[in-house]
N, C-alpha and C positions, 0 to 999 in steps of 0.2 A: 304719148302712148297710152294704149288702153289695156285694160284687164279683163279677161273673159273667164268665168268660172262656170263649170257644167258639172252636175252631179249625176252619177250612174247609180241607180239603185232600183228595186222593185217598187211599184206604185204604193204599196203599203208600208214602205220603210222611209218616208220623207220626213225625217226627224229634224233636218236642219233648215233654218231660215238664213238666207244668204243676203248680206247688205252690201249694196254697190257703193263705192266710194268713186267720186269723180276723178277723171284721168288727170286733172291738174294737181291733185295731191299726191299722185304716185304711191298710193297706200292702199293695201288690202286688209280687211279685217273680217274674219269668220267667226261668227259667235254660236257656239252650240247651245241649245236650251237644256242644259244639265240633266236630261232624262237619265243618262247613265251615271252622273255624279249623284243624283238622288238615290238611285238603286245601290250605289256603292255605300253611301252613308247609311241606308236602312235596308238590310237584307232581306226584308219581307217583300220587296218588290220583285217582279219576275226577271228573268235574265235580259240583258240588254239585246236590242235589235240591230245593233250597229256593225255587227261582225262582217256583214257583207257589203257594207257601205264603202265607196271609194270616191276620191276626188281627183280630178285632173285639172290642170291649168295650162293656159298658154298666153303668152304676150304677143301682142300684135301692134301695128302702127297705125290702126285705125281707131275709131271710137269703140267704147266699151260695148260688148254684146249684152243686152239687156236680158236679165233672167226671165225664164219662161213662168208665166203665171196662169194663162188660160188656153184654152183648145185653139182659139182664133189667133192669139198671138203667136202661138206655137208655129204654125204654118208660114207666118210672115218672118219670124226672126230665124227660121232655119235656114232660108235661102241665103241671108246675109251672112249668117254664122258659118255656113259650109265654107265660103271663100276665105274667110280670115282665121277661123278657129279650127285647127286640124284635129278636132275630137268630136266624136258623136253627141248629139243632143237628145236627152231624154225628154219624153212628153210626160208632163205632170198634170194631174187631175186637180182642178181648182177646189172641189168639194173636200178631197182628202187634205189639201193643204189648210183649209180652214179649220177642220176638225183637229188637226194635229196641232195647229197654232194655239187653239184654245186650251187643249191639254197641256202643252208645253209652257205656256204662259204660267198656268198654276204651278207647274213643277218647278220652273225656274224661281218663281217667287218663294216658294218653300224652301229651296236650297239657299237662296240669298238670305233669308231669314235665319235659317239654321247656322250658316256659317258666320253670320254677325253675332250669334248668341254663343258660340263656342267660346270658353273661357281661355284667357292667356295667362299662363304661370308668371308670377313675380319672380325676381331673383331670389328671394328668400325660400320661395316654394321649390324652385330648381335646386338650389343648394341642399334643401332638406331631402329631396329625392335622391341626389347624388351622395348623401351621407348615409342613406339606408341601404343595407346590404341586400342583394336579391334574395338570399335564403339565410336569414339570421339564425334560425334554429339549427340549420346544418353547420354554419360557421361556429356557433358555441360548441356544438359536438366535436368539431374539429380541433378547437382550443383544448378542450378536455383530453382528446386522444394525444396532441402534442405534449401536453402536460405530463401525462402518464408515461409517454415514451421518452421524452427528453430527460425526465428525472432520472430514469435507469441509465440512460446513456451518459449524462454528465457526471453521474456517481461512478460509473465505471471508468470514465476518462480520467478521474482522479485516482481511482482505486488501484488501476493495474501498475502505474509507474511507482506509486508509493509501495505496494507490496513486493515489486521486483527489486526496487532500491534496498529493501531490508535484507536481500539475499547476499549481496557482496558491495563493498564500498567502490563502486565504478559506475560511470555513466554509459559503459559501452552497451550493456543489454537493453536499456531504454533507447538509446540512439539507434541501434540495429532494428528494434520493432518499429520505431517511428519511421524510419528510413524505408523500410519495405512497405509500410502501410501507405506513404505517399507515392511510392512507385506504383503501387496497385491503383491507387486513384487515378494517376496520370495515364496509364496504359488500359485499365479496366473501365474507367468512367464512360467513354463513348460506347463500349459494347454493352453495358448495363442499360444506358440510356436508349440504345436501339431496341434492346429486348422489351423494354418497358414500352415503347411506342407500338410495339406489335401485340400487346396483350390489354385486355381491360384494366382500367385503373384500380378498382377496389381489389380484385384477385392478386393483381402484381404487388400491390402495396402489402397486403397481408402476407404474401409469400416472402417478400424481402423482410418483413419484420419478423417471421419465424426463423429465416436464416441468421438475421443479425443476433436473436436471442440465442440460437443454437451455437453461434461462434463465441459469444460472451460466456456461455455455460462451459463450453469447451476450454476457454482460457482459464476460467476459474479453477477447473479440474487440474490443468497442468501447472498452475502457480501453487495450488495446495500441494500437488505431488513434489514441487520443487522445494517447498519449505519442509516436507517430511524428509528429503534426502540431504537438504542443506549442503550444496556443493561448496568446496573449499577455496576455489579460485575462479577468477572471471572466465579464463580459457576453458575450464571444464564446463562452465554455463553454456557457452556457445556450441559445443559439440554434443551436447545432450539431446537425444531424440525429442524430448518433451519441449525443449526450446524451439526446435524447427516446427514442431505442431503449433505451439504458441505463436510464432511469427505468421504462420500461415492463418490461423484463426483470427489474429489481430488484423491482418491486411482484408480479410473477408468482412470482418465487422465494420471496418472503416468504409469500405467500399459500399456496403449496403446502407450504412449510416447516410452517407452522401447522397445516394440515390433516393432515399426516403425524404431528405430534406429538400432536394431539387423538386421533387414531385409535388410536395405540400407548397413550397414557396413560389414556383413558377407556374403551376398548373391548377391545383386544387383551389387555392385561395382566390384566384382569378374567377374561377367558375362560381364559387360560392358568394363572393362579394359582388361581383357584376363587373363586366368588362366596360361598361358605359356609366360605372359610378366611381369616380376617381377618389372622392372623398372617403367613401366606405372602403375602397381597397387601400388607400394609404394608411387607414387606421387599422385594418387587419394586418398590414404588414407590421406596424409598430406593436401590436399585440403579440404577434408570432415572436418578434425580436426579443420583447420583454419575458415572454414565457421561458425563451430559451436561456436567457441571462439568469432569472430567477431559479431556473432548475440547475443552472451551474453554481449558484450560491448555496442553494440547499443541499445539492449532491456533494460537494466538496466540504461543506461544514458538517454534514452528517457522518460522512465516512471519516472525516478527521476526528471527530469526537469518539466514534466507536473505535478507532484504531489506537487512540491514546488510552482507553480503558480495557480493551480485550486484546486477545492475541490475533496476528494477522489472519491466521486459519479460521477463526471464529468470525471475523469481520467479512471474510471472503464468503463464507457459508451463508451469512446474513444477506450479502448482496445477491447471492444465487437465488436465495428465497424471493427477494424483491423482484428479480428478473421473471421468475416463474409466475409470479403473482400478476404482474404488470401485463404479461402476453396476451391472456384472454381478455382482459380489460381493453387493451388497444385494439384488439381484433373486433370486439364487440361494437366500440365506439366508432371505428371506421366504417362498419356496416350501418350504424345508426346515423352517420354523417350522411351517407347516400339516401337513406329512407327519408330523413327530414328535409332533404333538399329535392324532394320529388324526383329522385333518380337522375340528377344532373351530371353526376360522375359517370353515368353509363352512356353519356353523349359520345359520339365518335370523335376521334381526335383529328380527323381530316374527313373532307368531302367524300362521298361515296365513290364518285367517279376517279377521284385522284387515288383513293385507297385501293380501288379495283385495278387501276392501270399499274400502280406501284407494286401491288402483290403478284400481278400477272407477269410483269416485267422481270421482277427477280424475287424469288422465294427467300425468306429469311433464314437461309441456312448458315452454317459457321463461316464458309468462305466469303459469301456475300457480306455478312456482318462485319467481318474483318477487313474487307475491302472498301466498304462503306466508311467505317470508322477511321481507316487510315486517310481516305479522301476528305473526310469532314475535319480531320486534324490539320491537313495541309491547307484546306480553304480557311479554316478558322485562323491559322497563324498569319495567313495573307491579309485577311480582312482585319485582323487585330492590329497589325502593324501599319495599316492605312487608315485607321480611325482618326477622326480630327482632334480628340482629346488624349492621344497617346501619352503625352508626359504626365498627365494626371493618373492615368492608369498605371503607368510604370512606377510612379511613386507609390501607389498603393501595393505594387507587387514587392518593392523593395522593403516594405515593412515586414513582410512575411520571412525575410531574412533575420529578423529578430526572434529567434527561437529560445535565446537564453534570458534575456531580461524581459521576460513575459510569464505568465502563469501557464504552465505546461508540463510535459513530462521531465524535460531537462531541470527546469527550476525545481519541480518537486523532488527528484532524486538528489539534486544539490543540497537542498535544505534538509532533507532526511538524513543524508550522510554528514551534514553539519551539526547534527545533533539536536535538532528543533523537535519539539513535541508536535505529533501529528495534528492536534487540535489548532496549534499556531498555524501550521502549513495550510490546514483547510480554511482558517480564518483569513489568511492572506489571499487564497484563491477566491474565496467569497467576496472579499472586498474589491478585488479586481473586477469580478463580474458586476458588483454593485456600481462601480464607476462606469460600466457600460451602460447601465439603465440610466444613471444620471446624465450620460452623454446624450442620450435620446432627447432629453428636454434641454440641455445647454446648447446643443448644436443648434436647434430651431431659434434660440435667441441670438446666437452668433451670426446666423445668416440674416436675421431681422437687422441687426445693427451694422454688420460689416459687409454683408452680401455674400453671396455663395462662394466666389473665388477667394476672397480675403478670409473667409471662415475656415476654409481648407488650409490655408497658409498658417493661420493661427493655430490650428490643431497639431500641424507637423512641428512648428517651432516650440510649441509647449512641450510635446514629447521629447524632442531632441534635447532641449535644455534640462529637463528633469532627469533624463538618462545620462547625460553627461556628468551631472553632480552625482548620480548614483555610482557610475563607474569610478569616479574620483574617490568616493568615500571607500569602495572595494579596495582600490589600490593603495590606500592608505594603511592597510594592513590591520584594521581596527575591528573586523568583523567578529573577533573572538570575544569581545565585550558585547554586552546586551543592549546598550542604547545605540552604539553605531550601526548594530545589526537591524535594529527596529528602524532607524532612520533610513537605512538602505532599502528595506522592504516598503517603507511608506513612499519613498520617491517613486518606485516602480509602480505602486498602487495609483499614485497621482498621474503618472504618465500614460495610464490607461485611459484617462479622461481625454488627452489629446488624440490618442490612437483611435478610440471609438468615435470620437467627434469627426475625424477625418473620414472614419470608415462610412459614416452616415452622410456627410457632406460629398464624399467622393462617389457614392453611389448616385446621388442626384446630378452631380456633374456629368456621369456617363450617361444617365438617362436623357439629359439635355443635348449631350452632343453626339449621341450614336443614333443612327435612324432606326425606328421601330422595327423595319424588316430584318435588321441584323442585330438586335439586341441579344436575343438568345445565344446566337452564335459567338458573338464577341464576348458575352458574359461567361459562356462556358469555357472559352479559351483562356480567359483571365484567371478562372479558377485552376485550371491546369497549370498555367505559368506560376501562380502562386504556390502551388503544390510543388512545382519543380524547385522553386527557391527555397522552400522549406527543406526538401530532400537534399539540396546542395549542402545547407548548414548541418543538417543531421549527419551527412557523410563526413564533414569536417569533425564533427563531435565524435564520430566513430574512431577517427585517427587520433584526435587529442581527447581520449576518453577519461584520463585521470583527472581527479577533482582539482590537482594543482593548476591544471590548464584552464580552469573556468574563467580566469581573468581574460586570457587570450580570447575566449569564445565570447565573453562580454564586450570586448573591445571591437570585435567584427560585427556583433549586433547593433552596437552604437554607431559604427561607421555607416551602416545600412540605413538607419533612420536619418542620420545627418545628411546622407546622399539624397534621401527622398525629399528631405525639406529643401535643399539646395536645388534639385531638379525642378520641384513644383514652383518655387519662387522665381527661378529663371524663366519658367514658361509663363509665369503671371506678369513679370515685368517686361517682357518681350512678346506681346501678343501678336499673332498672325491675323491675316484678313479674315480666315475662317473663324477664329476665335473672336473676332469683334462681331461678326455676323451672329454667332450662336450666342453670345453674352452680351448683346447690345445694351440690355438693361443694367448691366454693371457700371458704375460710375467711373471706375478706374480704367476702363478700356473703351468707353464710348467716345 
């Protein structure tokens, strides 16, 4: 079989030399003399002349049609080619070919030399680039903004349950506020997310920051008013207008805080660290996690010390002053983050064509937003239940049923009504957060020694074991004494090491098992399911709101942690084919 090649172009655009391969080899090779490649590598060259150049080939059962080189050979080759090659033949001038051949020879030699001289990065150099953030100055400004904002937020998360617990010896007001805050997150989270997608990043972030601080200041005013009138019974607290305003303000504050956290952790840090720089992104995520935990330590400790030395109203006024002072700092640092990163936060969140089509198809009015949110929730639940690492995610959700044997509003209210000094309660919360910081280092060593799957099981088993002993200490009825109470709190503090270790390892398991195209959808649905779990336990606490029922609530929390450990271990010991393919590097399932 033969191969015929014919070029169609103007006489001045003969930039290709065609090499004929004998028919016995059945192989065709076309080699351009990199005039366009040289021009691509060096922008000083004029634009390429190959735009109008085209090639057509046909296979025949005769010998190969010889390429035309001279005027005399053209007339002889055309007659035979017309019968076998059903394409027109162009007449090429020999003098033009010779001139172009000389020019292209020099150009090809230049490109070959240049490509050979291009440096190839070593593995160490590639790792160094992957570990360098795309916008380091903007990333540091983001860290400072998160430090200022999270310090106030974590201080307030400790302040409001402690201040409300001093009004009346009952868990009911704190449980009611926590319940409605979780309901607001479940219902309003998708709505706020859709609204943020339709607005620029920096103005939307600053607007939510102002809304959050305004809700915090309104809550401070309501609690100060409550301490001024000092209601006599818990039923009178719930029916007061100020408590209704307090519940609404608390729900808005939590919803705004959630949206701000998602914006920073899922969007901003990726743009600033670089999507193609995994080491820098991992380090940035670790720094943000540690900033949040350090702020939790500082916020709980500072307010606990202030509350032990001053009146609650004085401490609340001090907290309000800190909120007002931090607001302009956060706004300025947010603006500075965008400026130092060359305006990367102004980048469109979607391609212009898709944004135009989506905005043309449906305007972001209230009805469309509600409809899209409901559809997103339904789709998220379907994808969440079909994920390949569902048992690991369900174990993570079960840990959120533990709202009693963990630092939070209910534990703060219980310890306050138990007669502990606020400084001790603040120290307890700070130590729990410190265990979270330690877990970021311990979990890495556990993964190195045990593997990712066994490290998750170790964290869950450690937490379940320590909380079992803590509940046994509580049911021994010896918490009225100082040493058993300290032992009880120490066990809860140590259990946070296992909890946060699984939190870190579980995130890596989900990153490994969930496809990147569904990571955000399944992750957001998981947050909603976890909030639903917390709201269920807070609803139980509303019913059993007396402090004498704390042991019953503690038992429910313990059962949720034990159930999470059993579910995860069962999944680990009975791997599926999908699990084996996803974690083939794990020795226990290979």
